[in-house]
N, C-alpha and C positions, 0 to 999 in steps of 0.2 A: 386709331384714326379711321373714321368711316368715309365711304366714298363721297358723301355729301360735303364733307369738309374739303375734299379735293376739288369738287365742283365750285365751292366758294373761293378756293384759291384761284381757279381759272377765271372766275368773275373779276377778281381783283387785278389779275395780271394780263387781261386780254389785250390791251393796247401794246404793252411791252412785248408780249408773246408774238403778236402780229408782226412787229418790227423785226423781231429776231428770226422769223421764219417767212421771209418774203419770197424767196426763190424756190421753185419746185424742181430745179434741174437735177438735184442729187437723186431724186426718186422717179425721174422721167423714164428710165429703162423699165422700171416696174409697171408704171402706167402703160407704157407701150405694149408690154407683154400681156397685161390684163386686157387691153383693148383687142388684142388678137384672139384671146382665149374666150372672152365672154360671148355667149350665144345670142345676146340681144342687147337692146339699148337701155333698158330700165334698170338702174343701179341705185343702191343705197350706200351712202358714206356714213359709217357708224362711228360717231365721235368725230364730226367734221371739223371741229375747232374753229379757227378763224377763216376757213375757206380756201386755204392754199391749194389743195388738190381739187376743190370745186371748180377752180378756174380751168384746170386741164379738162375736166369732164364736160363742162358747159361749152368750151371752145370746140370740143370734139362732137358736139351735138348729142350727147347722151341725155336721156330722160332722167335727170339727176335729182335725188332727194338726199339732203344732208340732215342728220339728226345730231343733237348735242344736248346735254343736260345743263350747260352753262349759258345763261342769257347774255352774258358779256361777250362770249366767243361768237355766238350767233349774230349778235349785233354787228360785229366786224364782218362776218362772213356774208351777210346780206348785202353789204355795201360793196364787197369785193367781187362777188359773182352774182350779179343781179338776175341772170337767167336761171339760176338754180332755185329749187324749192327747199326751204329750210324749216325744220320743225323742232320745237323744244320738246325733247323726249329722251328718256334714259334707256340705255341698252338693257336695263333690267325689266323694262316694260315696253316691248316692241308692239305697238298697236297697229299692226297691219294684218290683212288676211293672209292665210297660208298661200304659198307659191305666188307671191307678188312680184319678186325681183329676179332678173336674169343674173345679177351679180351683186356682190357686196365688197366694200373696200373698208378695211379696219386698220388704219395706219396709226400706230402709237396710241391706241385708245384702250384696247383690251388689257394692256399692261397695268391698268388701274383697277382691274377686277381682282379681288382676293381669290386665292387658289381654290378655296372651298366652294366658290360660286361660279367659277369659269365654265364648268361643264353645263350648268343650267343656261348661261348666257349663249354659249355656242349652239346648244340644241334649239334655243329660241330663234337664233339666226338661221339655222338650217330649215326651220319650219316656214319662214317667209321666202325661202329660196325656191325658185322653180326647179323641176327636174332637169338635171344636167347643168344647173347653175354653177357659177364659178365665184371664188372669193380670193382676196389677197389680205393677209394679216401680217403685221410685224410687231414683235414684242422684243423686250430687252434680254440679252444673254446673261445668265447667272454667273456671278463671280464669287462673292462671299455671302451676300445677303440673299435669303430666299424671298422674303416679302416684308413689307412694312412701310411706315411713313419715313420719308427722307426730307431733311431740311436743306434747302438749296440757297446758298448765299447770293447767287446771281439774281434770284428773284426776291431779294430782301429778307432771306431767312425764313420764308413761309414754307409750309410742308405740302407734299403730294404723296399719295400712296402708290407704291409700285409693287408688282409681282415679277420676279425674274425666273427664267427657265433655262434648262439645258435643251439643246436641239432635239434630242430624242424624247425628252420629257414632254415637251409641248406637242410634238407629233403624236404621241400616245393619247394625249388629251383630245386632240382633234379627231383621231380615229374613233375613240370611244363616244364621241359626240355626233357621229354620223357624217363626218367630213373627211374625204379621202385626200391625202397629200399627193399632189402631182409634181410638185417641185419644192425644194427647200434649200436654203443656203444661208450663210452668215455674211453680213455686209458691215464693213468697217467705216467709221467716220474719218474725215481728214484729220480730226483732232485726236491724238493718241490717248488723251485723258477721258474720252467719251466711251461709254459702254457699247459693245458691239450690238448690232441688230440681228435678230433671227427672222428670216423672211419665209413665208409659206404661201404657195398658191394651192388652193384646195378646190375640190369638186364635191357637190352633194352626192353622197352615197345613196344607192337605192334603198 
């Protein structure tokens, strides 16, 4: 299953996905920590989806750019956070000059990148980050499956591609990609049937 099929899935489920992810409160502590750490106001949301986190950034008066490869998700995001700038763009082709952003936010987006390509994507993100720039990433913790397409009944049996990691495994990927981990931890959902989140705050290494 290729990443473009995952994008097609998001195009199909955008309205339902929006309704299922209305409140940002669960991730507000991470946003507040990011806001304290980031050295400037120009930020990029990589895989912004339906704009849930865009609402937080625009209300806090960040110079916010959200990118996503799904037209359906962006259509919802533009209505949800009208003060943000949204661009149809894949994280495989980040069309920005070097050192453009003070910070990046990649919440539940890079988990769709196959492991053989994640290093390339992270190095591209590092390129557009200013010196001393900060980032936040969350991916899914590995249980049994390493990576592959998952069929999800709650979305009508359609598939999305996921890559799962151990905490130290992804930390190593970040380090090799020129991003220094300044804080990492596991965060559990209220639903015990959901996979745990691995959270990383990173800084651009010299």
